[in-house]
C-alpha positions in Angstrom: 47.5 -1.4 2.5 45.3 -2.1 4.5 41.3 -1.5 4.2 41.0 1.2 6.7 43.7 4.0 7.0 42.1 6.9 9.0 40.4 6.6 12.2 37.6 9.2 10.8 36.3 11.2 8.0 39.9 12.7 6.2 42.2 11.5 3.6 40.3 9.7 1.4 37.0 8.7 3.1 36.6 13.0 3.6 33.6 13.6 1.5 32.3 10.5 4.0 31.1 12.9 6.5 27.6 14.5 5.4 24.9 16.2 6.4 21.7 12.6 7.1 20.2 14.5 9.7 19.1 16.8 8.2 20.7 19.8 10.8 22.9 21.6 8.3 25.9 19.7 9.5 28.5 17.1 9.2 26.6 14.2 11.3 29.9 12.2 11.2 28.6 8.8 10.6 30.5 6.4 10.1 32.7 4.4 12.2 36.0 3.3 11.2 38.1 -0.1 13.5 41.0 -1.1 13.2 43.0 -1.2 9.1 41.5 -4.5 8.0 37.9 -3.4 8.8 35.9 -1.6 6.6 34.5 1.5 7.9 30.4 0.7 8.4 27.6 2.9 9.5 27.6 4.1 13.1 24.5 1.8 15.1 23.7 1.2 18.4 22.0 -2.0 19.2 22.6 -3.0 22.3 21.0 -0.2 24.4 23.5 2.1 25.4 23.5 4.8 23.1 27.0 4.5 22.3 27.7 3.2 18.3 30.8 1.3 18.5 31.8 -0.5 15.2 31.4 -4.0 16.8 28.2 -3.5 16.4 28.0 -3.6 13.0 27.8 -7.5 13.4 24.9 -7.0 14.5 22.9 -5.1 11.6 24.8 -8.0 9.7 22.9 -10.5 12.1 19.1 -8.5 11.4 20.1 -8.9 8.0 20.9 -12.4 8.6 17.6 -13.4 10.5 15.4 -11.5 8.3 16.5 -13.6 5.6 16.4 -16.5 7.3 12.4 -16.1 8.5 11.4 -15.1 5.1 13.0 -18.1 4.0 11.4 -20.1 7.1 8.1 -17.9 6.5 7.7 -20.3 2.8 9.0 -23.4 4.4 5.7 -23.5 6.9 3.7 -22.3 3.2 5.0 -24.8 1.7 5.3 -27.6 4.1 1.4 -27.5 7.0 -1.8 -25.8 6.7 -2.4 -22.5 7.4 -3.0 -22.0 11.1 -7.2 -21.6 11.7 -8.5 -18.0 11.9 -9.1 -18.8 15.9 -6.2 -19.9 16.9 -4.2 -17.3 14.8 -6.3 -14.2 16.7 -5.7 -15.8 20.5 -1.6 -15.7 19.6 -2.0 -12.2 18.4 -3.7 -10.6 21.2 -1.2 -13.0 23.8 1.7 -11.4 21.8 0.2 -7.9 21.8 -0.3 -8.4 25.9 2.7 -10.0 26.3 4.7 -7.3 24.6 2.6 -4.6 27.2 3.4 -7.3 30.0 7.0 -7.3 29.5 8.2 -4.0 28.3 9.7 -5.9 24.6 8.5 -4.4 20.9 7.7 -6.8 18.0 10.9 -7.2 16.1 10.9 -3.8 13.4 11.3 -7.0 10.4 7.1 -7.1 10.5 7.2 -10.6 8.7 9.9 -11.8 12.3 6.8 -11.3 14.0 4.5 -12.7 12.1 5.9 -15.7 11.3 7.0 -16.8 14.4 3.2 -16.0 15.3 2.1 -18.3 13.0 4.2 -21.4 14.2 2.9 -20.8 17.4 -1.0 -20.7 16.0 -0.4 -23.4 14.0 1.1 -25.2 17.0 -2.2 -24.9 18.8 -3.2 -26.3 16.5 -1.6 -29.1 15.3 -1.0 -30.3 19.9 -3.3 -28.3 22.0 0.0 -26.1 22.5 1.5 -22.3 21.3 5.1 -24.5 21.3 8.2 -22.3 20.2 8.1 -23.0 16.2 11.9 -22.5 16.4 13.4 -25.6 17.9 13.0 -28.6 16.4 11.6 -31.9 18.1 11.3 -34.9 17.3 8.4 -35.8 18.4 5.9 -32.1 19.6 3.5 -34.0 21.8 6.5 -36.1 23.7 7.8 -32.6 24.4 4.7 -31.1 26.1 4.8 -34.3 27.2 8.4 -33.8 29.3 8.1 -30.1 30.4 6.3 -26.8 29.4 10.0 -24.8 28.9 9.6 -24.1 25.2 6.2 -23.6 25.3 5.7 -19.3 24.7 6.2 -17.7 27.0 9.2 -20.1 26.9 11.3 -20.7 29.8 14.2 -18.4 28.8 11.8 -16.2 28.3 10.2 -15.4 31.3 13.5 -16.2 33.2 15.8 -13.9 31.6 13.7 -13.1 28.8 15.7 -14.1 26.2 13.5 -14.7 23.0 15.7 -16.3 20.3 12.6 -16.1 18.0 13.4 -12.7 18.6 9.9 -12.2 18.8 10.0 -9.9 21.8 12.9 -7.7 21.7 14.2 -4.4 22.3 13.0 -1.7 19.8 15.8 -1.9 17.8 15.2 -5.9 17.1 17.4 -6.4 19.4 16.9 -10.1 21.9 17.7 -8.9 25.0 20.8 -10.9 26.5 21.7 -9.3 29.7 20.1 -11.6 32.3 21.8 -14.8 30.4 25.1 -16.5 32.3 27.5 -15.8 29.8 28.5 -18.8 28.5 24.6 -19.2 27.0 25.1 -18.8 23.1 22.5 -15.6 23.0 25.2 -13.8 24.5 28.3 -15.2 22.4 26.3 -14.0 19.3 24.7 -11.1 20.4 27.2 -9.6 23.0 25.6 -7.7 26.0 21.9 -6.0 24.8 20.5 -3.9 27.7 16.9 -4.9 29.0 15.8 -0.8 28.4 12.5 -1.6 30.7 14.2 -3.7 33.6 11.0 -3.4 35.7 9.2 -5.3 33.5 9.1 -9.3 32.8 11.1 -11.7 34.1 8.3 -13.2 36.2 9.7 -16.9 36.8 13.5 -14.5 38.0 13.4 -16.8 40.9 14.1 -19.5 39.1 17.7 -18.1 37.6 19.9 -20.4 39.5 17.5 -23.4 39.3 17.6 -22.9 35.5 21.8 -21.9 35.1 22.6 -25.6 37.1 19.9 -28.4 35.0 21.8 -26.1 31.6 25.1 -27.2 33.5 23.7 -30.9 34.1 22.8 -31.4 30.8 26.3 -30.2 29.0 27.9 -32.0 31.9 
């Protein structure tokens, strides 16, 4: 017998259709996938105002990233000194302005944004630039000499409005993937996440084709 034998709140799920928004009417809050999928809460994360079963994956990813960043924060505290107040303040001011400039938001799990900002500030103290703390670099100084690609805001953010650190995201905490090529890992992980403010950000959009060609050359 499958996990789900209903297409709506009926049968064994009849008591699940409850009022959760205070309207005194049943809210129909559950989405039913196929017979091999558990019913899940309807949540629309990708900006299309439609909640689907597939978007349950976004809920799982959001929880996963919250835990990853919480663990990463512990590692940072153990392995690195705290950033100076000057560098931390610099990055806090920068991110506030960049959220406004690009029409993006901090992650709703505030610890995620704080961890990334701390990592950026630590890199300012260490190498003089806010190098993305979500990548591994064999030699950070050599990376900066190679390119400014991963200096915040990174090339991916300025060209595609995609932040894999989840620092500049939608109000729901999802990275914007609408402008990425279909084979990019961001699209593979999150699907298409629409840009809620397409009139803002992407200050280097003119380099879209150049960056895609660069990625292709690196793969080949």
